[in-house]
C-alpha positions in Angstrom: -118.4 25.1 34.2 -121.7 23.4 35.3 -122.3 22.9 39.0 -122.0 19.1 39.2 -118.8 18.8 37.1 -117.2 21.6 39.1 -117.7 19.7 42.3 -116.3 16.5 40.8 -113.4 18.2 39.2 -112.3 19.7 42.5 -111.3 16.2 43.6 -109.0 15.5 40.7 -105.4 16.0 41.7 -104.4 16.9 38.2 -107.1 19.6 37.6 -106.0 23.2 37.2 -107.4 26.4 35.6 -106.5 25.3 32.0 -107.1 21.6 32.4 -110.4 20.3 33.7 -114.0 19.7 33.0 -116.2 22.3 31.5 -119.9 21.5 31.1 -119.0 17.8 31.5 -116.2 17.8 28.9 -112.5 17.6 29.5 -110.8 20.7 28.2 -107.2 21.8 27.7 -106.5 25.5 27.0 -110.2 26.0 26.4 -110.5 23.3 23.8 -112.8 20.3 24.0 -110.5 17.3 23.9 -113.2 14.8 22.9 -114.0 17.0 19.9 -110.3 17.3 19.0 -109.9 13.5 19.2 -112.7 13.2 16.6 -110.7 15.2 14.1 -107.8 12.8 14.0 -107.6 9.4 12.3 -106.0 7.8 15.3 -103.9 8.7 18.4 -103.4 12.5 18.8 -100.8 14.3 20.9 -102.1 17.8 21.9 -99.9 20.5 23.4 -100.9 23.9 24.9 -98.6 26.7 23.9 -100.0 28.9 26.7 -99.1 26.3 29.3 -95.6 26.0 28.0 -95.2 29.7 28.2 -96.6 29.8 31.7 -94.3 27.1 32.9 -91.3 29.0 31.4 -92.4 32.3 33.0 -92.8 30.6 36.4 -89.3 29.1 36.2 -87.8 32.4 35.1 -89.5 34.3 37.9 -88.0 31.8 40.3 -84.5 32.3 38.8 -85.0 36.1 39.1 -85.2 35.6 42.9 -81.6 34.5 43.0 -80.3 37.9 41.9 -77.8 36.0 39.7 -77.3 36.1 35.9 -79.3 33.2 34.6 -80.1 31.4 31.3 -82.7 28.8 30.4 -82.0 26.2 27.6 -85.1 24.1 26.7 -84.1 20.4 26.5 -85.6 19.6 23.2 -85.2 15.8 23.6 -88.4 16.1 25.7 -90.5 17.3 22.7 -89.1 18.2 19.3 -92.4 19.1 17.5 -91.5 21.9 15.1 -94.3 24.3 15.8 -93.5 24.1 19.5 -89.8 24.8 18.8 -90.7 27.6 16.4 -92.9 29.2 19.1 -90.1 29.1 21.7 -87.6 30.5 19.2 -90.0 33.4 18.2 -90.5 34.3 21.9 -86.8 34.6 22.4 -87.0 33.9 26.1 -84.8 30.8 26.1 -82.2 28.9 24.2 -82.3 25.2 23.5 -80.2 22.2 24.6 -79.7 19.4 22.1 -78.1 16.0 22.3 -77.5 15.0 18.7 -76.4 16.8 15.5 -79.9 16.2 14.0 -81.4 17.9 17.0 -79.0 20.8 16.5 -80.0 21.1 12.9 -83.7 21.0 13.7 -83.2 23.8 16.3 -81.4 25.9 13.7 -84.1 25.3 11.2 -86.8 26.3 13.7 -85.1 29.7 14.4 -82.6 29.3 17.2 -79.2 30.8 16.6 -76.1 28.6 17.1 -75.0 30.9 20.0 -78.3 30.0 21.8 -77.8 26.2 21.5 -76.0 24.0 24.0 -75.0 20.5 23.0 -74.7 17.8 25.7 -74.5 14.2 24.5 -72.9 10.8 25.1 -71.0 8.4 22.8 -70.4 11.3 20.4 -68.9 9.9 17.2 -66.4 11.6 14.9 -69.2 12.0 12.4 -71.2 13.8 15.0 -68.3 16.1 15.9 -67.7 17.1 12.3 -71.4 18.3 12.1 -71.3 20.0 15.5 -68.0 21.8 14.9 -69.4 23.3 11.7 -71.2 25.7 14.1 -68.4 27.7 15.9 -70.8 29.5 18.1 -72.3 26.3 19.5 -71.5 25.3 23.1 -70.3 21.7 23.2 -70.2 20.2 26.7 -67.7 17.4 26.5 -68.8 14.2 28.2 -65.5 12.3 28.1 -61.7 12.8 28.0 -61.8 11.2 24.5 -64.2 13.8 23.3 -62.0 16.6 24.5 -59.1 15.0 22.6 -61.0 14.5 19.4 -62.3 18.1 19.4 -58.8 19.3 20.1 -57.5 17.4 17.1 -60.2 19.0 14.9 -60.5 22.5 16.3 -57.5 23.4 18.4 -58.0 26.6 20.4 -61.7 26.3 20.4 -63.8 27.1 23.5 -65.5 24.1 25.0 -67.7 23.1 27.9 -67.1 20.0 30.1 -69.7 17.8 31.6 -68.6 16.4 35.0 -70.1 13.7 37.2 -70.3 14.8 40.8 -71.1 11.3 42.1 -74.2 12.6 43.8 -77.6 12.7 42.3 -81.4 12.2 42.7 -84.5 11.6 40.6 -88.3 11.2 41.0 -88.8 9.3 44.3 -85.2 8.2 44.2 -85.7 6.0 41.2 -82.4 4.4 40.1 -83.2 4.7 36.4 -83.8 8.4 36.8 -80.6 9.1 38.8 -77.7 10.1 36.5 -75.0 10.3 39.2 -74.5 8.4 42.4 -72.8 5.4 44.0 -72.9 3.3 40.9 -70.8 4.4 37.9 -72.8 5.8 35.0 -71.8 6.8 31.5 -72.5 10.5 32.1 -69.7 13.0 32.5 -66.1 13.1 33.6 -65.3 11.8 37.1 -63.0 13.3 39.6 -60.5 10.5 39.0 -60.3 11.6 35.3 -60.1 15.3 36.1 -56.4 15.8 35.8 -56.3 14.0 32.5 -59.2 16.0 31.2 -57.6 19.3 32.1 -54.2 18.2 30.6 -55.9 17.1 27.4 -57.7 20.5 27.0 -54.4 22.4 27.7 -52.5 20.2 25.2 -54.8 21.3 22.4 -55.2 24.9 23.5 -58.9 24.4 24.3 -60.5 27.0 26.6 -63.0 25.6 29.1 -65.7 28.3 29.4 -68.6 26.2 30.5 -69.1 23.6 33.3 -72.1 21.2 33.1 -73.6 18.6 35.4 -77.0 16.8 35.3 -77.7 14.6 38.2 -81.2 13.2 37.7 -84.7 13.5 36.4 -88.1 14.4 37.8 -87.0 15.5 41.3 -89.6 17.2 43.5 -89.4 19.1 46.8 -88.8 15.9 48.7 -85.6 15.3 46.7 -84.2 18.9 47.0 -81.8 18.1 49.9 -80.2 15.4 47.7 -80.1 17.8 44.7 -78.6 20.5 46.9 -75.7 18.2 47.8 -75.2 17.2 44.2 -75.0 20.9 43.1 -72.4 21.4 45.8 -70.4 18.4 44.6 -70.5 19.6 41.0 -69.4 23.1 41.9 -66.2 21.6 43.4 -64.8 21.3 39.9 -65.2 25.0 39.3 -62.1 25.9 41.4 -59.9 24.5 38.6 -61.6 26.4 35.8 -60.7 30.1 35.8 -62.2 30.8 32.4 -65.6 29.4 33.0 -68.4 31.9 32.5 -71.4 29.6 32.7 -72.3 26.7 35.0 -75.2 24.6 33.7 -76.9 22.7 36.5 -78.8 20.5 34.0 -82.5 19.9 34.0 -84.5 17.3 35.9 -87.1 19.6 37.5 -90.1 17.4 38.1 -93.8 17.8 38.3 -96.5 15.7 40.0 -97.4 12.3 38.4 -99.6 10.9 41.1 -102.1 12.0 43.7 -100.0 13.0 46.7 -97.1 14.4 44.7 -96.6 18.1 45.7 -95.4 20.5 43.0 -91.7 21.4 43.1 -91.1 24.3 45.5 -89.4 26.7 43.1 -88.7 29.2 45.7 -86.7 26.7 47.7 -85.0 25.4 44.5 -84.0 29.0 43.6 -82.7 29.6 47.2 -80.4 26.7 46.8 -78.9 28.2 43.6 -78.6 31.6 45.3 -76.7 30.1 48.2 -74.5 27.8 46.2 -73.6 30.4 43.5 -73.1 33.4 45.7 -69.9 35.3 44.8 -69.1 32.8 42.1 -69.3 35.3 39.3 -70.8 33.0 36.7 -74.1 32.7 34.8 -76.3 29.9 36.1 -77.9 27.9 33.3 -80.6 25.4 33.6 -82.0 23.1 30.9 -85.6 22.0 31.7 -87.5 19.7 29.3 -90.2 18.0 31.3 -90.9 21.0 33.4 -91.8 23.1 30.4 -93.8 20.7 28.3 -94.9 17.5 30.1 -98.0 18.8 31.8 -98.7 21.0 28.7 -99.6 17.9 26.6 -102.0 15.0 26.5 -102.3 11.9 24.4 -105.8 11.3 23.1 -106.8 7.7 22.4 -110.1 5.9 21.6 -111.6 3.0 23.5 -111.6 -0.1 21.2 -113.5 -2.4 23.5 -114.4 -3.0 27.2 -114.3 -6.6 28.3 -114.1 -8.4 31.6 -111.5 -11.2 31.9 -111.7 -13.1 35.1 -111.9 -10.5 37.8 -110.5 -7.6 35.8 -112.3 -5.2 33.5 -110.0 -4.3 30.6 -110.5 -1.1 28.7 -108.5 -1.5 25.4 -107.4 1.6 23.5 -106.0 2.3 20.1 -102.6 3.3 21.2 -99.8 1.5 23.1 -96.8 2.3 25.2 -94.7 2.9 22.1 -96.5 6.2 21.6 -95.4 7.5 25.1 -92.8 5.0 26.5 -91.9 6.8 29.7 -94.5 5.1 31.9 -93.3 1.6 30.8 -89.6 2.5 30.9 -89.3 4.7 34.0 -92.5 4.1 35.9 -93.7 7.7 35.5 -97.4 7.4 34.8 -99.6 9.2 32.3 -102.9 8.9 34.1 -106.0 8.0 31.9 -108.8 10.5 32.2 -112.3 10.2 30.5 -112.9 13.0 28.1 -116.7 13.0 28.4 -117.8 11.0 31.5 -121.3 9.8 31.5 -121.4 10.4 35.3 -119.6 12.6 37.8 -120.9 10.5 40.7 -117.5 9.1 41.7 -119.2 6.4 43.8 -120.3 4.8 40.5 -116.8 4.7 39.0 -115.2 1.3 38.9 -111.5 0.1 38.8 -110.3 -0.9 35.3 -107.1 -1.8 33.6 -106.4 0.5 30.6 -104.4 -1.5 28.1 -102.9 -0.6 24.7 -102.7 -2.3 21.3 -99.1 -3.5 21.5 -98.6 -7.3 21.8 -96.4 -7.0 24.9 -97.2 -7.6 28.5 -95.9 -4.2 29.7 -98.4 -2.4 27.4 -100.7 -1.3 30.3 -101.4 2.4 30.9 -103.0 1.9 34.3 -104.1 -1.0 36.5 -106.9 -0.9 39.1 -107.7 2.7 38.0 -111.1 4.1 38.9 -113.0 5.4 35.8 -116.6 6.1 34.8 -118.5 3.8 32.5 -116.7 3.6 29.1 -117.9 2.3 25.8 -116.4 1.6 22.4 -115.5 4.9 20.6 -115.1 7.0 23.8 -112.1 9.2 24.0 -109.7 9.2 26.9 -106.8 11.5 27.6 -103.4 10.5 29.0 -102.2 13.5 31.0 -98.6 14.4 31.4 -97.8 13.2 27.9 -96.3 16.4 26.6 -92.7 15.4 27.4 -90.9 12.2 26.4 -94.0 11.0 24.6 -94.0 11.6 20.9 -90.2 12.3 21.1 -89.5 8.8 22.4 -92.1 7.0 20.3 -91.3 4.0 18.1 -93.0 2.0 15.4 -93.1 -1.2 17.4 -95.6 -3.7 15.9 -95.9 -1.1 13.1 -98.3 0.8 15.4 -96.4 4.1 15.5 -98.8 6.3 13.6 -100.0 9.4 15.5 -100.8 13.1 14.9 -99.5 16.1 16.8 -101.2 19.5 17.4 -100.2 22.7 19.1 -103.0 24.8 20.5 -102.0 28.4 20.0 -101.9 30.7 23.0 
């Protein structure tokens, strides 16, 4: 890395060993992102296999600190790109969590065994159940009393999991839309008031409850760990009524920094909570990260279409909109725009701009009042933290849904 860029890069909160400027060019996993952008006809999602593996290894090392039997299921709703799934299946270090029959079938096609797949979904139709129950080794976490009944009618005597709602939760910065359980009723899981009915329904059909599941929120960091601790305790209160449970799945939601000032999740403290809560419980602790494994492993590369000042705002328009990575617009979790080949690393010359997409909607703004170097038509920019809930949540709104995906091999 040249001297000037190295000095400048040290001030970027998002920079790390495998993501930063090298000789004035933004690189991910040793690859020049501006050069990669030039190989695609339009927007390009790029993922680093090595970063995904490193994130998984870091998480598993933290779980090993608990001295408990543990299991990781990758939440594939975060990113279902087949080469990525195939990479995880080949490595054999985790299972996969799915939330639809189609996701289950993709996981199977990519090399995961049914016994390594956990299903957790809402509003599960009878059509869905028929496809899911075709895999007897699949773990199905029932989200409602009605789902328990309908499984019992189709597969009496089957082992099932139950998803409960502990009425305690947390998410990134306490955001309401990222909190799955709390004071307000949500659609997720079986509440304590329904619990006797759920147990009776399972017993009536001879169903054995071997797995307990709860997921209380998304994107939590160290500042939210006290609330997450309380939610885990509330979820475990259901375990006393389930003598056959072998696995307790505490869900996903482990977050990562999105803004300057966000500190990374303290995994040692997170693991210490699990060790304390599960001491002497005699169960396997499962966790199902999605974002934590893939979000910071990916970027979305876009091209500048034009730069134009309108009133007192300089707009940088790019060739991809919020429909290609909807989470910033839906949940307020930003994907920060970064220039792939800045003309200057003198940060005093950078000026605030608004980076806007090509969708004819007012919310199609990637960043407002965001300092960036001089940009010109044709320049490439990278939206960081686009590896999770980007392509997987994309739509064809305004018929601008075309993009390409690429996995950089480790």
